[in-house]
C-alpha positions in Angstrom: 7.4 184.6 -43.7 10.3 186.7 -42.7 13.7 185.1 -42.8 15.1 184.2 -39.4 18.0 186.1 -38.0 21.5 184.4 -37.5 21.0 184.7 -33.7 17.7 182.8 -33.9 19.4 180.0 -36.0 22.2 179.6 -33.5 19.8 179.4 -30.5 17.8 176.8 -32.3 20.7 174.3 -32.6 20.9 171.5 -30.1 23.1 172.2 -27.0 25.3 169.2 -27.6 26.4 170.5 -31.0 27.3 174.0 -29.8 30.7 175.4 -30.9 33.7 175.7 -28.5 35.4 173.5 -25.9 33.2 171.4 -23.7 32.2 173.0 -20.4 33.5 171.1 -17.4 33.8 171.9 -13.7 37.1 170.0 -13.3 40.3 172.1 -13.2 43.0 170.9 -15.5 45.8 172.5 -13.4 44.8 170.7 -10.3 47.8 169.3 -8.4 50.3 171.5 -10.1 52.1 173.7 -7.5 52.1 177.4 -7.9 55.4 178.9 -8.9 56.1 182.6 -8.4 57.2 184.5 -11.5 58.4 187.9 -12.4 58.6 189.9 -15.6 62.3 190.4 -14.9 63.0 186.7 -15.0 65.6 185.7 -17.6 66.0 182.2 -19.0 69.2 180.7 -17.9 71.1 177.7 -19.2 69.1 174.6 -20.2 71.8 172.5 -18.5 74.8 173.7 -16.5 77.3 170.9 -15.8 79.5 173.1 -13.6 76.9 174.2 -11.1 76.9 170.9 -9.1 80.6 171.0 -8.7 80.5 174.5 -7.4 77.9 173.6 -4.9 79.9 170.7 -3.5 83.1 172.7 -3.3 85.1 170.5 -5.6 86.2 173.1 -8.1 84.3 174.5 -11.1 83.7 178.2 -11.8 83.9 180.9 -9.3 80.3 181.8 -8.4 80.6 185.5 -7.6 81.1 188.2 -10.2 81.0 185.9 -13.3 78.6 184.6 -15.8 77.6 181.5 -13.9 76.4 183.6 -11.1 74.5 186.2 -13.3 72.6 183.5 -15.2 70.9 182.1 -12.1 67.2 182.9 -12.1 65.8 185.2 -9.4 63.1 182.7 -8.4 63.5 179.1 -7.7 67.3 179.1 -7.6 67.3 177.1 -4.4 66.4 173.5 -4.6 65.0 173.6 -1.1 62.3 176.1 -2.1 61.8 175.1 -5.8 59.1 172.5 -6.2 60.1 171.8 -9.8 63.6 171.0 -8.9 64.6 167.4 -9.7 65.2 165.6 -6.4 68.0 163.1 -6.1 66.9 159.5 -6.1 66.7 157.9 -2.7 69.3 155.3 -3.8 71.9 158.1 -3.9 71.8 158.6 -0.1 72.8 155.0 0.4 75.7 155.0 -2.0 79.1 155.2 -0.5 82.7 154.5 -1.7 84.7 151.9 0.2 88.2 153.2 1.1 90.6 150.3 1.0 93.7 152.4 1.9 95.7 151.3 4.9 95.7 153.6 7.9 98.6 153.7 10.2 97.9 153.4 14.0 98.7 156.3 16.1 99.4 156.3 19.8 97.1 158.6 21.7 98.9 161.7 23.1 98.1 164.6 25.3 97.8 167.3 22.6 97.7 171.0 23.6 97.0 171.9 27.1 98.3 168.6 28.5 99.9 170.2 31.6 102.4 172.8 32.7 106.1 172.5 32.5 106.8 172.1 36.2 104.8 169.8 38.5 103.3 171.5 41.5 103.6 170.4 45.1 100.0 171.0 46.0 98.4 173.5 48.3 98.5 173.5 52.0 95.4 175.4 52.6 93.5 174.9 49.4 91.8 177.5 47.3 89.1 178.4 49.9 91.4 178.6 52.9 93.6 181.5 53.9 97.3 180.9 53.5 97.2 178.4 50.6 100.5 178.6 48.7 99.0 177.6 45.4 101.0 175.9 42.8 104.8 175.7 43.4 106.8 176.1 40.2 110.3 174.9 40.0 112.3 177.3 38.0 115.3 175.9 36.2 116.3 172.4 35.2 116.1 170.9 31.7 112.9 170.6 29.9 111.2 167.5 31.0 111.0 165.3 27.9 108.7 162.9 29.7 106.2 165.7 30.7 104.5 165.9 27.3 103.9 163.9 24.2 106.5 165.1 21.8 104.7 163.6 18.9 102.1 166.3 19.0 99.1 164.8 20.6 95.7 164.8 19.1 95.7 168.2 17.4 94.7 168.1 13.8 93.1 165.5 11.5 96.3 164.7 9.6 97.6 165.7 6.2 97.6 169.1 4.5 94.7 170.1 2.3 95.3 172.5 -0.5 92.6 174.6 -2.1 92.4 176.9 -5.1 92.2 180.0 -2.8 95.2 179.4 -0.5 97.5 176.7 0.6 97.2 177.1 4.4 96.7 173.9 6.3 93.3 173.4 7.9 93.8 173.2 11.6 91.6 171.3 14.0 92.9 171.8 17.5 91.6 170.3 20.6 89.9 172.4 23.3 91.9 173.3 26.4 89.1 171.9 28.6 86.4 169.3 28.0 82.9 170.8 28.0 80.7 168.6 30.2 77.0 167.9 29.4 75.9 169.7 32.6 77.6 173.0 31.5 75.1 175.6 30.2 76.1 178.3 27.8 75.3 181.8 28.9 77.0 184.0 26.3 78.9 183.5 23.0 81.0 186.5 21.9 83.0 186.7 18.7 86.3 188.6 18.5 84.9 191.2 16.1 82.6 192.4 18.9 85.3 192.3 21.5 87.6 194.4 19.3 85.1 197.3 19.3 85.0 197.7 23.1 86.8 200.5 24.8 87.1 201.8 28.4 89.5 204.6 29.3 90.9 203.7 32.8 93.2 205.9 34.9 96.5 204.6 36.1 96.3 202.3 39.0 97.4 202.8 42.6 99.8 200.7 44.7 98.3 198.9 47.6 101.1 196.7 48.9 104.6 195.6 47.7 106.2 192.2 48.7 109.4 190.3 47.9 112.8 191.6 46.8 114.7 192.4 43.6 118.3 191.9 42.5 120.1 194.4 40.3 120.2 193.9 36.5 123.6 193.0 35.0 124.3 195.7 32.4 126.9 193.6 30.6 124.0 191.9 28.8 123.2 195.2 27.1 126.1 195.0 24.7 125.6 195.2 21.0 123.2 192.3 20.3 124.3 189.8 17.7 128.0 190.4 18.3 130.2 187.3 19.0 131.5 188.9 22.2 128.0 189.5 23.5 126.9 185.8 23.1 126.7 184.0 26.4 125.6 180.5 27.2 122.2 180.2 28.9 122.8 178.5 32.2 120.3 176.6 34.4 119.9 177.9 37.9 117.7 176.3 40.6 115.6 178.9 42.3 112.3 178.8 44.1 109.6 180.6 42.1 105.9 180.6 42.6 102.9 180.7 40.3 99.9 181.1 42.7 96.4 181.5 41.3 94.1 184.3 42.4 92.0 182.5 45.0 95.0 180.8 46.6 96.9 184.1 47.2 96.7 185.0 50.9 97.3 188.7 50.2 94.3 188.8 47.8 92.2 186.9 50.3 93.0 189.7 52.9 92.1 192.4 50.4 88.9 190.7 49.5 87.9 190.5 53.2 88.5 194.2 53.5 86.3 194.8 50.3 89.1 196.7 48.6 87.7 195.8 45.2 85.0 193.9 43.2 87.3 192.0 40.8 90.5 190.1 41.7 93.1 188.6 39.3 96.8 188.1 38.6 98.7 189.9 35.8 99.1 186.7 33.8 95.4 185.9 33.9 94.3 189.5 33.3 96.7 190.0 30.4 95.2 187.0 28.6 91.7 188.3 29.0 92.7 191.8 27.8 94.5 190.4 24.7 91.9 187.8 23.9 91.3 189.0 20.3 94.9 188.3 19.5 94.9 184.7 20.7 94.8 181.7 18.4 95.4 178.7 20.6 92.6 177.5 22.9 92.5 178.5 26.6 90.1 178.8 29.5 89.6 180.9 32.7 87.6 180.1 35.8 85.4 182.8 37.3 84.0 182.5 40.8 81.2 184.8 41.9 81.0 185.2 45.7 78.8 187.9 47.2 79.4 191.0 45.1 83.0 189.9 44.2 84.4 188.1 41.2 87.7 186.1 41.3 89.4 185.2 38.0 91.4 182.0 38.3 93.2 179.5 36.2 92.6 175.7 36.4 95.2 173.4 37.9 97.6 172.4 35.1 96.2 175.1 32.9 98.3 176.1 29.9 97.8 179.9 30.1 101.3 180.3 31.7 103.0 178.4 28.9 104.9 180.6 26.5 103.7 180.0 22.9 106.0 180.2 19.8 104.8 181.7 16.5 101.2 181.4 17.5 100.1 184.2 15.2 102.3 183.2 12.2 100.6 182.7 8.9 102.2 179.3 8.6 102.3 178.4 12.3 104.2 175.2 13.5 102.3 172.0 12.6 101.5 169.2 15.0 103.0 165.8 14.3 99.6 164.6 13.3 99.3 167.4 10.7 102.4 166.1 8.8 105.2 167.6 10.9 108.0 165.0 11.1 110.2 167.4 13.1 109.6 166.2 16.7 111.4 169.1 18.5 109.7 171.8 16.4 106.0 170.9 17.0 103.9 173.4 19.0 104.0 171.4 22.3 107.8 171.0 22.2 108.4 174.6 21.2 106.1 175.7 24.0 107.9 173.7 26.6 111.3 175.1 25.4 110.1 178.7 25.4 108.7 178.4 28.9 111.9 176.9 30.2 113.9 179.7 28.6 111.6 182.4 30.2 112.0 180.8 33.6 115.8 180.7 33.7 116.7 183.7 31.6 115.6 186.3 34.2 117.7 184.5 36.8 120.9 184.7 34.8 120.8 188.4 33.8 120.8 189.7 37.5 123.6 190.0 39.9 122.7 188.0 43.1 124.1 189.9 46.1 122.6 190.0 49.5 124.3 193.3 50.2 123.1 194.9 47.0 119.4 194.3 46.4 116.1 196.1 46.7 113.8 194.9 49.5 110.2 195.6 49.3 108.3 196.8 52.4 106.9 193.3 53.1 108.6 189.9 53.0 108.1 187.3 50.2 104.4 186.2 50.5 105.0 182.6 49.3 108.6 181.6 50.3 109.1 179.5 53.4 112.7 179.0 54.5 111.8 175.9 56.6 110.4 174.0 53.6 112.5 175.2 50.7 116.0 174.0 49.9 116.6 176.5 47.1 117.0 180.2 47.5 114.1 182.4 46.2 114.2 183.9 42.8 114.4 187.7 42.3 110.8 188.7 42.3 108.7 191.6 43.6 104.9 191.4 43.8 102.9 194.7 43.5 99.2 194.6 44.4 97.6 197.4 42.4 94.1 198.7 42.1 92.4 200.0 39.0 89.1 201.9 38.7 86.7 200.4 36.1 83.7 202.5 37.1 81.3 204.2 34.7 79.2 207.3 35.2 76.0 205.2 35.3 77.3 203.0 38.1 75.6 203.4 41.4 78.7 202.0 43.2 82.3 202.2 42.1 83.8 199.1 40.5 87.5 198.5 41.3 89.9 195.7 40.2 92.9 194.4 42.2 95.6 192.7 40.3 98.8 191.1 41.5 101.7 192.2 39.3 105.3 191.0 39.1 108.7 192.7 38.6 111.9 190.8 37.8 114.8 193.2 38.6 115.9 196.7 39.3 118.5 198.9 37.7 120.1 202.3 38.6 119.3 205.2 36.4 122.5 206.6 34.8 121.2 210.2 35.1 119.7 210.6 38.6 120.8 207.3 40.2 117.2 206.3 41.1 116.0 202.7 41.0 114.1 201.7 37.9 112.0 198.6 37.9 112.2 196.0 35.1 110.3 193.1 33.7 112.4 190.6 31.8 111.2 188.3 29.0 112.9 186.3 26.3 112.1 185.6 22.7 113.6 182.3 21.3 114.8 181.2 17.9 114.5 177.5 17.1 115.3 177.2 13.4 114.7 179.9 10.8 114.7 177.3 8.0 112.2 175.0 9.6 108.4 174.8 9.0 106.6 177.3 11.2 109.5 179.8 11.5 107.2 182.5 10.0 109.9 183.9 7.7 112.1 184.8 10.6 115.6 186.2 9.9 118.8 184.6 11.0 119.4 186.3 14.4 123.1 185.6 14.5 123.7 187.6 11.3 120.8 190.0 11.2 120.2 191.0 14.9 123.1 193.5 14.9 122.5 195.1 11.5 118.7 194.7 11.1 117.4 194.8 14.6 114.2 196.6 13.6 113.4 193.9 11.0 114.0 191.1 13.4 111.7 192.7 16.0 109.0 193.5 13.4 108.9 189.9 12.4 108.5 188.8 16.0 105.7 191.3 16.5 103.9 189.7 13.5 104.5 186.0 14.5 104.0 186.5 18.2 101.7 189.4 18.6 99.6 187.7 21.3 102.6 186.8 23.4 104.3 190.2 23.1 101.0 192.0 23.8 100.5 190.0 27.0 104.1 190.8 28.1 103.5 194.5 27.4 100.2 194.6 29.3 101.8 192.9 32.3 104.6 195.5 32.3 102.1 198.3 32.1 100.0 196.8 34.9 103.1 196.5 37.1 104.1 200.1 36.3 107.5 198.9 35.2 109.9 201.5 33.8 111.5 199.2 31.2 110.8 195.9 29.6 113.9 193.9 28.7 113.5 191.5 25.8 116.2 188.8 25.5 117.0 187.1 22.2 117.9 183.4 22.9 118.8 180.9 20.2 119.7 177.3 20.1 123.4 176.4 20.1 122.5 174.0 17.4 119.2 174.0 15.5 118.8 170.3 16.0 119.3 170.5 19.8 116.6 172.1 22.0 118.4 171.7 25.3 121.4 174.1 24.9 120.9 177.8 24.2 122.9 181.0 23.9 121.9 184.6 24.7 122.5 186.8 21.6 121.5 190.1 23.1 119.0 192.1 25.1 116.9 195.0 23.9 115.3 197.6 26.2 111.8 199.1 25.6 109.5 201.5 27.3 106.2 199.5 27.8 103.8 202.2 26.6 106.0 203.1 23.7 106.3 199.4 22.7 102.5 199.2 23.0 102.2 202.1 20.5 104.5 200.3 18.1 102.4 197.2 18.3 99.1 199.3 17.9 98.1 197.8 21.2 95.0 199.5 22.6 94.9 199.2 26.4 91.4 200.8 26.5 90.1 197.9 24.4 91.5 195.4 26.9 89.8 197.2 29.8 86.6 197.3 27.9 86.7 193.5 27.5 87.3 193.0 31.2 84.4 195.3 32.1 82.1 193.6 29.7 82.8 190.1 31.0 82.5 191.3 34.6 79.2 192.9 33.9 77.9 189.6 32.5 79.0 187.8 35.7 77.6 190.3 38.1 74.1 189.8 36.5 74.4 186.0 37.3 73.8 184.4 40.7 76.7 183.2 42.9 78.6 180.2 41.6 81.3 179.1 39.3 81.7 180.0 35.6 84.2 179.1 32.9 85.2 181.2 29.9 86.4 179.1 27.0 88.2 180.2 23.9 87.0 178.0 21.0 90.0 176.0 19.7 89.3 176.6 16.0 87.2 179.8 15.9 87.7 183.4 17.1 84.8 183.0 19.7 84.5 183.1 23.5 81.9 181.1 25.3 80.8 181.7 28.9 79.5 178.6 30.7 77.8 178.2 34.0 79.3 175.1 35.7 78.6 173.1 38.9 80.3 174.3 42.0 82.5 171.2 42.3 83.8 171.4 38.7 87.6 170.7 38.5 87.8 169.9 42.3 87.3 166.2 41.8 90.1 166.1 39.1 92.4 168.0 41.5 91.8 165.5 44.3 92.4 162.6 42.0 95.7 164.1 40.9 96.7 164.8 44.5 96.0 161.2 45.4 98.1 160.0 42.4 101.0 162.2 43.5 100.9 160.8 47.0 100.9 157.3 45.7 103.9 158.0 43.5 105.9 159.5 46.5 105.1 156.4 48.6 
């Protein structure tokens, strides 16, 4: 018998005694989630005690460009997507630390945007009726200490927070207007996109001129900073007006004649054109009627208030943010600067009924039968600009009401040159929020350029708006006054240190102000509104972010508030 082969012997063995692991249909890896892998994966740390601190923002290593960042694995680095990550226990979510520190009570204030400097007398015709005078602004008088909360209002969360990267305080300002639940967001535009817009627009044309102008007093042009050139800032009572777009009877007439598609005032339009430079919150009201757009301001809006060091790296702090200096918080400084800019143009002109420049038409807002004070030197130029593009089927024009403050004779040819007059103010160069400003009394004469450069840095938005307004009005010269406190601890008494003259377009070049960018912003916003149905819209600057939001609002928005304020004023008078 032949010996059996090895294969025959193995096949003859019982199945239960076969070699190898038992055969089973069950999968041992059942229930284990699949984890992606890569041959490029590198093993990181077994335990990194600094990673948690970095993620929570409480210190630790810097994540980018160092070893801690490089050692993170390519896959599974995020706990949200890593099934093997250890999840925190549910008890951790209910754990909290009880803070037993005593908190001081704080009286509620108005915060930013709590109202304008001067109370209005109401409107005779209202916004929709022809002949409405709009808001009457009393120019002159002391800053009304009762008109605002000098403690700083609600801006800020209190205290200064210092981080490893910088020591700038974290601001949390209040919005200029409360967004209601029935407002719907149509667009959200960040400043980075606005800064890239551009529209080359030709010089405007004059439509009508109203009012009159006094001649500028050249004695204020002496060497700034000198003791002999310092003059006390006086308070003069003159009737001046700050009428919004829809309440202007001249604009209403131009709208009825279809002279343009867009209507605005120079103050409102300059804010929109210089929006990327703004820091503080603001809002504008747009009304779409037929094929026309009216850009207005709210009643008691803060856009006519003159800010102080808005663009400074270390801007003035609110009282709630740790500022114990009551007269140097943003609201108090804003009231002071607005008061100065209302009375300064009145003082630097020579009031003479025999030597003044009358415009072709009379003052559109002054009424001799009702006013007890004489009108302020002011001329209103209604000018039209062409914002059309080649692709437009119909031309798109904009009418803006511009303002001039004085007139002066040219020394060469004797012709009249038109002026706009503004004032920069110094509160305390050693106080918080001064932005590194120089002492004007000692440096204005010898380092005039350095003083002006510092103001351009700390107040770029304010100076840009003034420059745009001067260009819109086609002013020949923009006068900039330097006004300082008589005593840094007293915000009621001021002295004029000097006046500098600037050509508006040359000054815009020094500030690197691009007027084409401003026109591009206006055209972009108008195009958004022309695509929407008729109604009311509000453009809001985010109080803490460089973002604009366009809301569609009900037709009666702000009207109920205005009626309630009017009733309250009537009750006070009775």
